[in-house]
Wavefront OBJ file of the C-alpha trace (Angstrom):
o trace
v 27.415 46.273 -13.466
v 26.437 47.938 -10.356
v 26.576 51.668 -10.067
v 25.762 54.619 -7.958
v 25.649 57.334 -10.614
v 24.187 55.966 -14.401
v 24.233 58.872 -17.337
v 22.501 58.109 -20.288
v 22.341 60.379 -23.195
v 19.934 60.318 -25.777
v 18.178 57.367 -25.752
v 15.709 57.418 -28.787
v 13.096 56.129 -26.334
v 9.585 55.445 -27.287
v 6.500 53.904 -25.270
v 7.418 50.992 -27.948
v 10.415 48.636 -29.055
v 13.263 47.615 -26.918
v 13.377 50.891 -24.241
v 10.786 49.090 -21.742
v 13.446 46.264 -21.672
v 16.808 48.857 -21.826
v 15.622 50.932 -19.103
v 14.791 48.193 -17.257
v 18.245 47.083 -17.352
v 19.273 50.453 -16.746
v 17.686 51.144 -13.584
v 18.413 47.322 -12.260
v 22.211 48.670 -12.623
v 21.803 51.276 -10.168
v 22.526 50.626 -6.707
v 20.196 51.458 -3.915
v 20.246 55.112 -3.097
v 21.970 55.825 -6.146
v 20.735 58.111 -9.232
v 20.107 57.603 -13.144
v 20.270 60.887 -15.021
v 18.989 60.520 -18.375
v 19.456 63.102 -20.745
v 17.138 63.431 -24.130
v 16.464 66.075 -26.768
v 13.046 65.611 -27.125
v 10.316 66.421 -24.663
v 8.464 63.124 -26.121
v 11.507 60.912 -25.051
v 11.539 62.325 -21.497
v 8.025 61.714 -20.883
v 8.381 58.244 -22.427
v 11.343 57.562 -20.208
v 9.160 58.895 -17.355
v 6.480 56.749 -18.199
v 8.232 53.607 -18.387
v 10.606 54.146 -15.395
v 7.170 54.921 -13.357
v 5.489 51.299 -14.757
v 8.829 49.603 -13.167
v 7.886 51.504 -10.268
v 10.899 53.997 -9.916
v 10.038 57.459 -8.779
v 11.475 60.035 -11.501
v 11.478 63.837 -12.202
v 11.665 65.876 -15.574
v 13.472 68.733 -15.538
v 14.342 71.103 -18.403
v 18.249 72.231 -18.876
v 18.280 75.756 -17.748
v 20.813 76.745 -20.188
v 18.109 77.132 -22.492
v 16.453 79.743 -20.435
v 19.177 82.335 -20.852
v 20.986 81.342 -24.160
v 19.624 81.099 -27.961
v 18.223 77.375 -28.389
v 20.604 75.596 -30.617
v 19.258 73.208 -32.567
v 19.454 69.864 -34.120
v 17.670 68.239 -36.957
v 17.800 64.720 -37.128
v 17.919 62.226 -40.198
v 13.606 62.150 -40.247
v 13.993 65.949 -40.269
v 12.617 66.598 -37.000
v 14.258 69.460 -34.799
v 15.386 69.002 -31.643
v 17.352 70.567 -28.771
v 20.586 68.863 -27.213
v 20.127 67.406 -23.872
v 16.962 70.134 -23.682
v 15.309 67.521 -20.721
v 16.384 65.410 -17.843
v 14.852 62.858 -16.311
v 16.193 61.956 -13.094
v 15.446 58.462 -11.527
v 16.235 57.322 -8.012
v 17.011 53.790 -6.808
l 1 2 3 4 5 6 7 8 9 10 11 12 13 14 15 16 17 18 19 20 21 22 23 24 25 26 27 28 29 30 31 32 33 34 35 36 37 38 39 40 41 42 43 44 45 46 47 48 49 50 51 52 53 54 55 56 57 58 59 60 61 62 63 64 65 66 67 68 69 70 71 72 73 74 75 76 77 78 79 80 81 82 83 84 85 86 87 88 89 90 91 92 93 94 95
């Protein structure tokens, strides 16, 4: 459904697989003037989201969570043994 604010948490986004279609649907649901906030664990996910959004014609901005500038970084190890930091990056997309 249409929304003015969309939050997406930790998509395991890559440049292949279903992510282009998923992000396209998410962005299409955002009403004009709305904002999508996509939070990721890994920088590579944030960069993949950024690239896909830009290819879809959506302006985006990637930011690092300022929490990690002053606090010790908690880590998370996924089922493949890759270490990340929870919600460390956000991609801000304007509709």
